[in-house]
MIMAR-724055 format. One record per residue (C-alpha): residue in three letters; x, y, z. Coordinates in steps of 0.02 Angstrom, whole numbers, plus 50000, padded with zeros to 5 digits. Layout:
N
ALAXYZ/...
***
This chain:
74
MET498924935649630/ASN499564926249796/THR498914928649958/ASP500364919850066/PRO501144934350162/ALA502734923050170/LEU503024927149985/LEU503454944450028/TYR505024940250116/SER505604926749997/VAL505834938349842/GLU507124950749788/ASP505974964349729/PRO504174962449806/ILE503754979749751/GLY504154978649564/LEU504754993349450/GLU503134999849399/ASN502074999249571/ASP502395016949626/GLN501945025549453/THR500375013549452/ILE499785020549623/LEU500055038049558/ASP499085035449396/ILE497555027149482/TYR497705039949629/LYS497745056049521/LYS496085049449435/ALA495265044949585/ASP493915056849680/LEU494215047049822/THR495615036649902/ILE495515025150047/ALA496955015850142/ALA496534998050206/LEU497814990950325/GLY498424974650369/PHE499964966250448/ASN501434967250328/GLY501594985350272/ALA503114986050384/HIS504214977250257/LEU505324988950164/ASN504245001850251/ARG502955000050103/GLY501585006950193/LYS502445023150245/ALA503055025650068/ALA501345022749991/LEU500675035050098/ARG501835047050044/LEU501195044449864/THR499375048049909/PRO499435063250033/GLU497555063950027/VAL497285045750076/LYS495915043850196/CYS496135029350346/LEU494555026650453/VAL495485017450572/GLN497335008950609/PRO497204995150728/LYS498744992750842/GLY499954981050746/MET499144984550578/ALA500384992150471/SER500244986550277/LEU499354996750155/VAL498084993650021/ILE497645010649920/LEU495815009149860/CYS495365023049733/THR493595027349673/
***
């Protein structure tokens, strides 16, 4: 895992082939799904795409300018 957001913009496919399926697999098993927001989700519209995969996701607050999405499932 790398925490340098600049790497998002330097690789050809930052999402990967199995990312959507992994999100769906975990989401379907979860009782509760929470979105955690950051600053880089606007890249490739990934935040919006992930939210479409998880229609019952809960987002408590979305501060101005916060766009990226981390989906937490329990």
